[in-house]
MDAnalysis code that builds the backbone (N, CA, C; Angstrom):
import MDAnalysis as mda
import numpy as np

u = mda.Universe.empty(390, n_residues=130, atom_resindex=np.repeat(np.arange(130), 3), trajectory=True)
u.add_TopologyAttr("name", ["N", "CA", "C"] * 130)
u.add_TopologyAttr("resid", np.arange(1, 131))
u.add_TopologyAttr("resname", ["MET", "GLU", "ASP", "SER", "PHE", "LEU", "ALA", "ARG", "ALA", "ARG", "GLY", "TRP", "VAL", "ASN", "THR", "GLY", "THR", "GLY", "ARG", "TRP", "VAL", "THR", "ILE", "SER", "LEU", "GLY", "LEU", "LEU", "LEU", "VAL", "GLY", "GLY", "ALA", "ALA", "ALA", "MET", "PHE", "PHE", "ALA", "GLY", "GLY", "SER", "GLY", "ALA", "ALA", "ALA", "ASP", "ALA", "ILE", "ARG", "SER", "LYS", "GLY", "LYS", "ARG", "VAL", "LEU", "TYR", "TYR", "CYS", "ASP", "SER", "CYS", "ARG", "ASP", "THR", "GLY", "THR", "THR", "ARG", "ILE", "ALA", "TRP", "ASN", "ALA", "ALA", "PHE", "PRO", "VAL", "ALA", "CYS", "PRO", "LYS", "CYS", "GLY", "ASN", "GLN", "GLN", "ALA", "ALA", "LEU", "GLY", "TYR", "ARG", "CYS", "ARG", "LYS", "CYS", "LYS", "LYS", "ILE", "THR", "LYS", "MET", "THR", "GLU", "GLY", "GLU", "GLU", "ILE", "PRO", "CYS", "LEU", "HIS", "CYS", "GLY", "HIS", "VAL", "ASN", "ARG", "ASN", "PHE", "MET", "ALA", "GLY", "GLY", "ASP", "PRO", "ARG", "ARG"])
u.atoms.positions = np.array([
    [55.196, -20.776, 0.917],
    [54.378, -19.784, 0.923],
    [52.955, -20.220, 1.112],
    [52.167, -19.720, 2.262],
    [50.844, -20.104, 2.293],
    [49.776, -19.874, 1.945],
    [49.070, -20.854, 1.832],
    [47.668, -20.805, 0.948],
    [46.888, -19.799, 1.846],
    [45.919, -19.125, 1.165],
    [45.112, -18.274, 1.902],
    [43.833, -19.235, 2.422],
    [42.919, -18.434, 3.433],
    [42.022, -19.387, 4.112],
    [41.001, -19.673, 3.283],
    [40.661, -18.886, 1.793],
    [39.776, -19.260, 0.967],
    [40.260, -20.397, 0.031],
    [41.515, -20.578, -0.367],
    [42.095, -21.469, -0.797],
    [42.048, -22.849, -0.135],
    [42.192, -22.967, 0.902],
    [42.316, -23.887, 2.057],
    [40.668, -24.681, 2.059],
    [39.605, -23.323, 2.273],
    [38.178, -23.706, 2.348],
    [37.951, -24.333, 0.989],
    [38.385, -24.002, -0.259],
    [37.845, -24.447, -1.530],
    [38.336, -26.164, -1.570],
    [39.611, -26.118, -1.125],
    [40.042, -27.506, -1.171],
    [39.383, -28.507, -0.408],
    [39.058, -28.254, 0.989],
    [37.950, -29.085, 1.963],
    [37.024, -29.266, 1.362],
    [36.111, -28.301, 0.929],
    [34.761, -28.360, 0.359],
    [34.871, -29.563, -1.018],
    [35.928, -29.746, -1.769],
    [36.215, -30.831, -2.823],
    [36.312, -31.855, -2.155],
    [36.582, -32.439, -0.807],
    [36.877, -33.454, -0.415],
    [35.281, -34.223, 0.042],
    [35.347, -35.701, 0.280],
    [34.152, -36.046, 0.430],
    [33.225, -35.585, 1.699],
    [34.019, -35.649, 2.423],
    [33.445, -34.945, 3.903],
    [33.203, -33.147, 3.593],
    [33.782, -32.677, 2.984],
    [33.232, -31.075, 2.778],
    [32.266, -31.107, 2.054],
    [32.140, -32.081, 1.004],
    [30.874, -32.015, 0.101],
    [29.442, -32.506, 0.879],
    [29.473, -33.398, 1.900],
    [28.369, -33.685, 2.715],
    [28.053, -32.738, 3.386],
    [28.772, -32.077, 4.298],
    [28.637, -31.306, 4.998],
    [28.042, -29.908, 4.091],
    [28.667, -29.636, 3.206],
    [28.173, -28.221, 2.461],
    [26.495, -28.521, 1.551],
    [26.530, -29.823, 1.263],
    [25.025, -29.799, 0.714],
    [24.045, -30.254, 1.906],
    [24.503, -30.751, 3.148],
    [23.730, -30.592, 4.413],
    [23.418, -29.361, 4.814],
    [24.323, -28.308, 4.931],
    [24.030, -27.108, 5.397],
    [23.126, -26.228, 4.121],
    [23.290, -26.654, 2.993],
    [22.435, -26.067, 1.686],
    [20.888, -26.485, 2.266],
    [20.479, -27.852, 2.162],
    [19.334, -28.055, 2.387],
    [18.791, -28.002, 3.869],
    [19.573, -27.607, 4.729],
    [18.980, -27.090, 5.817],
    [18.659, -25.685, 5.956],
    [19.439, -24.780, 5.309],
    [18.930, -23.740, 5.075],
    [17.767, -23.314, 4.104],
    [17.678, -24.174, 3.132],
    [16.610, -24.183, 2.107],
    [15.312, -24.607, 2.810],
    [15.218, -25.832, 3.782],
    [14.327, -26.147, 4.410],
    [13.830, -25.128, 5.462],
    [14.674, -24.636, 6.109],
    [14.388, -23.482, 7.024],
    [13.605, -22.308, 6.452],
    [14.038, -22.002, 5.162],
    [13.378, -21.001, 4.706],
    [12.008, -21.394, 4.058],
    [12.046, -22.657, 3.646],
    [10.577, -23.071, 3.241],
    [9.783, -23.272, 4.399],
    [10.094, -23.415, 5.682],
    [9.489, -23.638, 6.843],
    [8.902, -22.240, 7.354],
    [9.634, -21.145, 7.373],
    [9.551, -19.655, 7.316],
    [8.411, -19.401, 6.828],
    [8.332, -19.634, 5.277],
    [7.306, -19.051, 4.743],
    [6.076, -19.810, 4.592],
    [5.966, -21.218, 4.974],
    [4.550, -21.737, 5.189],
    [4.104, -21.629, 6.384],
    [4.722, -21.230, 7.441],
    [4.420, -20.876, 8.962],
    [3.708, -19.668, 8.981],
    [3.381, -18.867, 7.871],
    [3.097, -17.493, 8.057],
    [1.628, -17.368, 9.042],
    [1.252, -18.109, 9.294],
    [0.104, -18.297, 9.876],
    [-1.154, -18.243, 9.377],
    [-2.205, -17.576, 10.106],
    [-3.560, -17.926, 9.589],
    [-4.135, -16.749, 8.800],
    [-3.102, -15.563, 8.700],
    [-3.501, -14.575, 7.814],
    [-4.235, -13.347, 8.754],
    [-4.314, -13.734, 10.054],
    [-5.221, -12.549, 10.995],
    [-4.855, -11.058, 10.950],
    [-3.642, -11.180, 10.626],
    [-3.393, -9.471, 10.643],
    [-3.790, -9.141, 9.167],
    [-3.345, -9.582, 8.157],
    [-4.233, -9.492, 7.116],
    [-5.675, -9.246, 6.876],
    [-6.400, -10.127, 7.667],
    [-7.687, -10.085, 7.572],
    [-8.358, -8.794, 8.451],
    [-7.440, -8.433, 9.592],
    [-7.929, -7.472, 10.125],
    [-7.731, -5.933, 9.413],
    [-6.526, -5.883, 8.837],
    [-6.400, -4.966, 7.785],
    [-7.568, -4.598, 6.560],
    [-7.706, -5.790, 5.999],
    [-8.497, -6.114, 5.131],
    [-10.128, -5.735, 5.273],
    [-10.312, -6.049, 6.844],
    [-12.002, -5.569, 7.073],
    [-11.996, -4.116, 7.549],
    [-10.866, -3.550, 7.962],
    [-11.215, -2.282, 8.258],
    [-11.505, -1.229, 6.833],
    [-11.024, -1.696, 5.927],
    [-11.345, -0.863, 4.924],
    [-9.858, -0.074, 4.253],
    [-10.217, 0.681, 3.399],
    [-9.526, 2.140, 3.282],
    [-10.045, 3.247, 3.815],
    [-9.174, 4.094, 3.998],
    [-9.470, 5.641, 4.659],
    [-9.261, 6.466, 3.354],
    [-10.762, 7.323, 2.942],
    [-10.407, 8.334, 1.977],
    [-11.236, 9.358, 2.342],
    [-11.288, 10.740, 1.635],
    [-11.457, 11.748, 1.869],
    [-13.256, 11.719, 1.342],
    [-13.914, 12.422, 1.767],
    [-15.417, 12.425, 0.999],
    [-16.135, 13.657, 0.954],
    [-16.835, 13.779, -0.100],
    [-17.498, 15.260, 0.020],
    [-19.093, 14.893, -0.181],
    [-19.897, 15.263, 0.672],
    [-21.465, 14.545, 0.515],
    [-22.130, 15.877, -0.300],
    [-22.966, 15.537, -1.676],
    [-23.355, 16.531, -2.171],
    [-24.762, 16.903, -1.606],
    [-25.437, 15.795, -0.716],
    [-26.634, 16.124, -0.097],
    [-26.354, 16.964, 1.296],
    [-25.644, 16.867, 2.159],
    [-25.304, 17.996, 3.062],
    [-24.191, 18.538, 3.426],
    [-23.370, 18.441, 2.321],
    [-22.072, 18.980, 2.207],
    [-21.255, 19.067, 3.318],
    [-21.135, 17.776, 4.039],
    [-20.384, 17.576, 4.857],
    [-18.875, 16.958, 4.252],
    [-17.569, 17.377, 4.774],
    [-16.741, 16.433, 4.332],
    [-15.786, 16.057, 5.285],
    [-14.608, 15.496, 5.012],
    [-14.279, 14.642, 5.967],
    [-13.340, 12.982, 5.619],
    [-13.132, 12.419, 6.714],
    [-12.279, 11.256, 6.250],
    [-13.103, 10.083, 6.711],
    [-13.452, 9.045, 5.982],
    [-13.882, 7.829, 6.258],
    [-13.611, 6.685, 5.803],
    [-13.938, 5.369, 6.615],
    [-13.500, 4.222, 5.786],
    [-14.256, 3.440, 5.042],
    [-14.060, 2.837, 3.823],
    [-15.047, 2.352, 3.124],
    [-14.131, 0.969, 2.718],
    [-15.231, -0.117, 2.325],
    [-14.960, -1.183, 1.780],
    [-13.411, -1.255, 0.576],
    [-12.687, -2.161, 0.481],
    [-11.635, -1.688, -0.833],
    [-12.396, -2.131, -2.174],
    [-13.425, -2.727, -2.267],
    [-14.023, -2.562, -3.547],
    [-15.179, -1.717, -3.677],
    [-15.716, -1.091, -2.986],
    [-16.527, 0.367, -2.825],
    [-16.530, 1.255, -3.992],
    [-17.514, 1.339, -4.597],
    [-17.706, 2.510, -5.802],
    [-18.280, 3.592, -5.259],
    [-17.810, 4.721, -5.899],
    [-18.476, 5.972, -5.392],
    [-19.722, 6.128, -6.077],
    [-20.823, 7.112, -5.598],
    [-20.899, 7.692, -4.205],
    [-21.286, 6.438, -3.670],
    [-20.726, 6.800, -2.067],
    [-21.083, 5.966, -0.850],
    [-21.740, 6.760, -0.062],
    [-22.508, 5.786, 1.054],
    [-23.446, 6.333, 2.028],
    [-22.575, 7.448, 2.695],
    [-23.209, 8.696, 2.987],
    [-22.441, 9.735, 3.891],
    [-22.399, 9.450, 5.442],
    [-21.666, 9.417, 5.947],
    [-21.463, 9.199, 7.775],
    [-22.472, 9.988, 8.432],
    [-22.690, 11.165, 7.836],
    [-23.463, 12.464, 8.496],
    [-25.084, 11.910, 8.262],
    [-25.061, 11.916, 7.139],
    [-26.648, 11.950, 6.601],
    [-27.171, 10.687, 6.150],
    [-26.308, 9.856, 5.808],
    [-26.496, 8.257, 5.498],
    [-27.069, 8.392, 3.972],
    [-27.257, 9.514, 3.310],
    [-27.623, 9.669, 1.665],
    [-26.374, 8.604, 1.127],
    [-26.706, 7.963, -0.027],
    [-25.611, 7.473, -0.797],
    [-25.242, 8.863, -1.651],
    [-24.907, 9.972, -1.214],
    [-24.338, 10.917, -1.868],
    [-22.783, 11.580, -1.936],
    [-22.088, 10.685, -1.041],
    [-20.910, 10.932, -0.439],
    [-19.960, 10.565, -2.116],
    [-19.396, 11.683, -2.474],
    [-18.383, 11.465, -3.518],
    [-16.977, 11.429, -2.902],
    [-15.738, 11.083, -3.812],
    [-14.476, 11.101, -3.226],
    [-14.054, 12.760, -3.417],
    [-13.401, 12.720, -2.304],
    [-12.848, 14.147, -1.950],
    [-11.384, 14.190, -2.578],
    [-11.026, 15.589, -2.328],
    [-9.871, 16.178, -2.859],
    [-9.619, 17.262, -1.717],
    [-8.225, 17.395, -1.238],
    [-7.859, 18.579, -0.679],
    [-7.202, 19.714, -1.405],
    [-8.040, 20.882, -1.224],
    [-7.626, 22.063, -2.116],
    [-6.013, 22.327, -1.645],
    [-4.917, 22.633, -2.535],
    [-3.767, 22.968, -2.448],
    [-3.708, 24.319, -1.764],
    [-4.807, 25.296, -1.826],
    [-4.640, 26.517, -1.293],
    [-5.079, 26.910, -0.005],
    [-6.500, 26.256, 0.077],
    [-7.046, 26.632, 1.053],
    [-7.344, 25.453, 2.390],
    [-6.614, 24.165, 1.992],
    [-6.191, 22.968, 2.581],
    [-7.658, 22.336, 3.231],
    [-8.847, 23.027, 2.482],
    [-10.459, 22.139, 2.657],
    [-10.303, 21.172, 1.615],
    [-11.693, 20.472, 2.125],
    [-11.829, 19.282, 1.121],
    [-13.146, 19.610, 0.039],
    [-12.824, 19.139, -1.114],
    [-13.690, 19.389, -2.057],
    [-13.757, 18.185, -2.990],
    [-15.037, 18.591, -3.898],
    [-15.350, 17.245, -4.512],
    [-14.216, 16.844, -5.780],
    [-13.961, 15.837, -6.026],
    [-13.076, 15.236, -6.866],
    [-13.716, 15.101, -8.119],
    [-13.414, 15.572, -9.353],
    [-13.670, 15.503, -10.504],
    [-12.821, 14.945, -11.411],
    [-13.474, 14.461, -12.611],
    [-12.773, 13.468, -13.570],
    [-11.597, 14.022, -14.316],
    [-11.839, 15.200, -14.781],
    [-11.004, 16.079, -15.565],
    [-9.546, 16.385, -15.138],
    [-8.634, 17.211, -15.806],
    [-7.235, 17.473, -15.406],
    [-7.607, 18.756, -14.300],
    [-8.582, 19.428, -14.397],
    [-8.710, 20.492, -13.384],
    [-9.898, 20.203, -12.442],
    [-9.598, 20.547, -11.087],
    [-10.082, 20.325, -10.102],
    [-10.649, 21.772, -9.231],
    [-11.650, 22.207, -9.489],
    [-12.180, 23.579, -8.853],
    [-12.585, 23.447, -7.416],
    [-11.946, 24.254, -6.572],
    [-12.162, 24.178, -5.019],
    [-13.725, 25.010, -5.019],
    [-14.525, 24.375, -4.287],
    [-15.727, 24.488, -3.773],
    [-16.100, 25.746, -2.872],
    [-14.587, 26.090, -2.036],
    [-14.326, 27.146, -1.240],
    [-13.991, 28.223, -1.603],
    [-12.499, 28.534, -2.145],
    [-12.087, 29.125, -2.562],
    [-11.945, 29.773, -3.670],
    [-12.065, 28.838, -4.774],
    [-12.109, 28.940, -5.983],
    [-10.899, 28.611, -7.249],
    [-9.886, 28.138, -6.030],
    [-8.594, 27.595, -6.558],
    [-8.823, 26.542, -7.406],
    [-7.953, 26.234, -8.774],
    [-8.284, 25.348, -9.560],
    [-6.888, 24.421, -9.472],
    [-6.920, 23.484, -8.743],
    [-6.052, 22.304, -8.501],
    [-6.011, 21.524, -9.785],
    [-4.874, 21.018, -9.950],
    [-4.467, 20.117, -11.030],
    [-4.634, 18.733, -10.668],
    [-5.213, 17.658, -11.298],
    [-5.510, 16.513, -10.828],
    [-4.318, 15.616, -11.597],
    [-3.314, 15.498, -11.221],
    [-2.009, 14.845, -11.528],
    [-2.034, 13.384, -11.726],
    [-3.476, 12.911, -11.431],
    [-3.464, 11.373, -11.828],
    [-4.141, 11.513, -13.009],
    [-4.751, 12.663, -13.670],
    [-5.239, 12.405, -15.088],
    [-4.139, 13.233, -16.157],
    [-2.991, 13.402, -15.602],
    [-2.114, 13.972, -16.233],
    [-1.507, 15.460, -16.358],
    [-2.158, 15.978, -15.249],
    [-2.069, 17.322, -15.096],
    [-0.801, 17.701, -14.221],
    [-0.284, 18.713, -14.054],
    [0.895, 19.286, -13.363],
    [0.856, 19.522, -11.922],
    [1.152, 18.337, -10.980],
    [1.005, 18.579, -9.446],
    [1.355, 19.725, -8.847],
    [2.405, 20.468, -9.419],
    [3.074, 21.720, -8.877],
    [1.775, 23.064, -8.907],
    [1.060, 23.092, -9.832],
    [0.228, 23.974, -9.575],
    [-0.968, 24.309, -8.520],
])
């Protein structure tokens, strides 16, 4: 009866030559993985993403302008309005009914300033399906 391929390979690995070949291949693979990990480059791609900032919806209390803008990752609201420049731009929220941007509020309910629909703030524990 013939031995299977795996049985013969297991027997070869247990010989002196097989052990050296197996250990050498293992070290080569680990060394290659470490080289790929540390050769990630200068992080220019990450710096480019970081410098763009995050894209957010805004609602300006001063000029009532709405839209999207990019702000720094660590910026706190209110931020400068892209249209009028006043430090009155609050975080915006897109109404589920009329699809217009309204001002985000702290509680579970976000009333739309355009159509009056009461949106649920699911971040505050509200039901997002309403």
